[in-house]
N, C-alpha and C positions, 0 to 999 in steps of 0.2 A: 386474663390472657397477657403474657409478656409482649413488650413491644418490639417488631420485627426490626433485627439489625442486619447492616449490609454483610457481615459475616456468614449470616445465615444462608444468604444466597450462593455462596461458593465454598463453604467450609466442607461440605461433602464431596465435593469435586476435587479436593488436595488432600484426601484421606489417606494417610501413608498407607494402611493395609490394604485398601482398595487399589493403589498403585502397585503395590507388590503382587497381589494377587493376578492383576492384569498382566504384569511381567512375567510370572511364571506361565500364564496362558499362552503370552506370544511365545516365549521360548520354546515350548512344547510344540506349538503348531509350527513354528520355523524350521524345526528340525526336518519338515516334509517338503520345505521349498526346494524347487528345482533349480533356481538360480539365486544369486543375491538378491536382495531387494533395495532399489534405490529410489526413496520416496522424496518427492520434492514437495516440502511444505511452502506453498505459494506465498503465504503471508509472512511477514515479519513478526506478527503476533505471535504465531506459533514457534516461529525461531527463538524468540526471547522465552516462552514457556519451555520448549525443550533443553535451553541453555540453563535456564534459572532453577528448575528442578532435577537436573543431571539426568534427563530421561534417556539420552544415548548411552549412558553407562548402564542402564537397567536392561537394555536390549542385547541379542546375541550379535555375534560379528558379522552375521550375513544381512544385517538390515542396517541401512546407513541412511542418512538425511543429506538432501542436496537443497540448497538454499534457493528461493525464487525471486521473481522481482516484484513482490508483493508489499512494497514500501513506496508510497506516491511521492514523499520526499527524495528517496534514493534514486528514483527513475527520472527526475526532472533533469534535462540537459541544463548545461551551463548558458547557453543563450536565452531560455527560459527564465532563468534566475537573473540574468543580465537584463531582460524586460523588466522584472520588478525594480532593480536598481533605477533604470531609467525613468519608470513611472514616479518612483518616489523623488526624484529631482525635478520633477515638474514643478514649475512656481505654484504656489498656493494649494498643494496637494497633500492628501494625507493617504499613505499606502497601509492597507490593512492585510493580513494574512494569518496563517495558523503559525504557531510558536516555532516549530522546528525549522520553517523554511528561513527565519530569519540568521540563521547562524551557517546556512549552507553557502560555500564559496561559490560565487560566479567566476569569471574568466578573470577578473582583476580586483574585485571586491566581494562584500556580502551586504546585507542588509543591516546586519550589526554594525559593521564598520560605518556604513553611511547613516546610520541612526546616530552613532556616536558623534558624527560630524554636524548633526543639528537637524537632519531631514525628519520630517513627522512619519515614523513608520511605527506601526502598533500591532501586537499581537492580539488576536480574538480568541476570548474564551469560547465564545459562540458566534457563529456568523450572523445571527440576528442582531448582534450589537452593532454590525454596521449600519442599520437603520437609524439607530439612535444617533450613533456619530455623525451621520450625513445631516440628520435634521437639527443637531446642535451646531453644526458648521456649515450653513447654508451658502457661505462665501467660498468655500474651499471644495476642490475636486476631490471628491473620496472614491478611492480605487481599491476594489476586492480582489486580490490576487488569490483566486479560489482553487483549491487542491484538492486530490483525494480520489479514492476509486469511488464505484458505486455506492458505497455506504454514507459518504457524505454529500454525495450530489444532491439528495432530495433536499438539504439544509441550504443549499445555495438556489434551489428553485423556489423555497419558501421565502427566501429574502427578496427573490425578484418578484414574487406574487405580492407580497406586502408592500414593496417599493412601488408597484403598480397602483395598490389599494390606496396607499398615502399620499400619491402622486409626488414622490420624491423626484428632483431632477438632476440632483448632483452626485449620483451615487453610479458608479460605472463599475465593469466586471472584467476581468483578464482571466478566463476559464482555462483551468488545467485539469479538469476532471477527466481520467483515464479508465479502461475497461480491462479488467482482469482476463477474460477469456481470450482476446485476441493476442495479448502478449504471451501466454502460455501456449497457443497454438503456433506464434511465430518461433517460440524456443523448440518444440517437438518438430516443427517442419524444418528447422535448421539442421536437425539430426547430429549436433555434435555432443549435447549433453546424454548421456545414459541415464534415462528416466523410465522406469516402469510402473509407477504408482505416484497417485498425487493425494495429498490433504488440501482440501479446498477451505478456503475461509469463509467461516459461519457468517460472519457481519456482512459481507457483500450479498451473501444468498438471502439474507433476510428481506433486503431490498429487491433484488431481481428474481429471486426463486433458485433453486437449486437445478432448474432446468438449463440454466447458461452453462452446464459442466456436461451434460448429455453426450455432446459431439466428441468430446475427448476419449471415452471407452470405444466408441464406434470407429473412431476415426484412427486411432494409435493404440488399440487394444491394451489400454492401462487402466486399471480400476481408481476411480475418484470417491473418496469418502469426504463429505463435507462436515469439517468438524468445529467444536467448540474450542475455547482457548484455556480452558483449565487442565491440569495434567492427567487427570482421568479421563476427560475428552480425547485428548490426543492419543493416550495409551488405548482407551477402547477403538478409536479409529484406525490404529495401526494393527490391532487384532483383527478388524473386519478387513483391512486390507489383505493380511496374511491369509486369512480364511478364503477371501475370493481367489488369491493365487492359487492356492493349494486345491481349489475344485476347477481350475483353468477357467474361471469367470473373469470378466471385465466389465464390471456395471458401475454407476453411479448410486452411491447410496449416502443417507442423510443421518449421522450420527447425531447431530444437533437437533434432534426433533422437537425439543421444547420451544425452539424459536423459528427454525425453518421449514418451509414447505416447498413444495415443487413450483408453485406459482409466484410465491412471494408477495410483497405488498403492492398491489395493483393500484392503489391511491397514489403511493409515492413515484410508480413508474408513468402514471399519466402526468402527474406533475412535471418531472422531469422533461418528457416528450414535449410537453406544451412550450417550454422555453428553450430547449437544446436539440441539437441534432448530432449526428456522427461526422467527425471530420473526416476528410478523404484520407488523410495520414497524419501521424503524429511521431516526432522523433523521440525515441525512449533513451535515456542515458544508457551508453554502452551497448545497447542492442541495435539501435537504428530505428529507421523509419519503419513505422507497422501501419497499414492501411486500416482503416476504421477503428481505431484503438482509442480513440479519445472524443470529447464532445465539444462543442461549440454553440455559441448563441445561434438561435434562428434568426433570419434577416429581419423580421419585423421587430427584434430588439436591438437592431445594429446602433440606434442613439446611445445605447448604455454599453456598447461593446468597445473595451479599452484598446484592444488590438487594432480595431479598425479607427477609432478617433483620434488615437495616438501613432498610428502606424509609422509616420515619419521618423517618430524618435526611437523606433524600437529596431535593434540589430536583426539581421535575417541570415548571416553566415552560421552553420553549425560549427560549434566549439567542442573539441574533444577534452577528456579528462588529462590531467598530468601524466605524463609518460610512466611514471611509477607507480600510479594509482590502477590498481585491477579491479575497482568497483563494478565495471561493466562485465568483466568476465564472471564475476560472483553473482552478478544478477542473471547472468545466463545459465548460471547452474555448472560451471565449467571450474571453478576454484572455489576454496574456501577462505575465509579471512586471513588464517594464519599461514596462508601459501603466498602472502603479499610480503615483499621484502622491507616494507615501511610500516607494517602493522605494528603498533604499539611502541613506536620509536619515534620516528618523524610524524606520524600519522596517529593522534589519540583525540579522544572526545573534546579535549581542550584546544587542540591543533589540529583540527581534522583536514585532510588533504581531500576527501572525497565524501560524497553524500552519504555513503553506508554507514561512515563512523559519526556523522554528527546528528543523524535521525535517531530519534529514540526507538525506531522499530528497524533500524538497519541491522544487518547480520554482524558487520564489523563491531558496532556498538555492543552487541549481545555478546561476541567471543571477549572483547576487553573487558566488558562489565562484569562477566561471570567467570573469568580466570583462563580461558582458552588463549594465552599468551604463548606464543612460541610453540 
């Protein structure tokens, strides 16, 4: 028996003939649509798949994509990035975070700029590396600036669990884990974005279960299909949405059934609930305050909560984006990257003005990388 290769896990989901067959089926079904289909792909991972594989070009004109707020780096407001910078500047501190955050501009600087000045700022390949760094530097304040949607939250909880087990006292947490359903609900409740269907992120649902999306069809009469990230996954999900619309249905369906269930990973959910609870509100970049849309540490872990311990050093005023940056408008589904006047000129991945360009999951980054400039 030959050894399993990584490509064996995805090659069938990138098969050109399968993609073409799905495109033909979608086109046939789309002829029956009563109105144009405006699908919000919530996650930036789906945006990159759509752009990289040219899926929009395979679809009829009455199907379009609206890019959503599903990029945890993109939705981080400038004042939270300024928090990370302030924490990195504390004497005898080591600031840890995930790679994309280091280049995102705050109000006056970025973690990359501060690292060049000599501050100890490190990108983690795995959140669990924070434990080793804390143990190897007992005289330092090691601060983990944790970000991500429900997908990465269990890893932060696992770090907390191991920290407790190993009795590590010098590791602190600045929690920036946000919740997808609350943001999508806020966009729909606002009423400005013209969305009549959703592609839901599968990796979030592996943890939470697809049940978190069930309220959207009930509340807004919009089909939701929880999709994988390969091109065949996305095309099949679009076909499922079109078929729902043609039958006047608005249901939550799971396309990514090879990994997603209705209930999700209950063990991971229990671990998260042990250490974290919903915040009363959280400000999303370009969207604004959304109630119960993020998590924070529970009171019993306040001794490790960087927001509480170092509160006097952290800015509290909300800070808006540069007036030329329309990242917030893009995140709300009201514009596309090439609607921006500075897209691809003053704002590029090397000189980003906004988080949608710097993040590897950002919509602006996807448009720039895959040729939709101008």
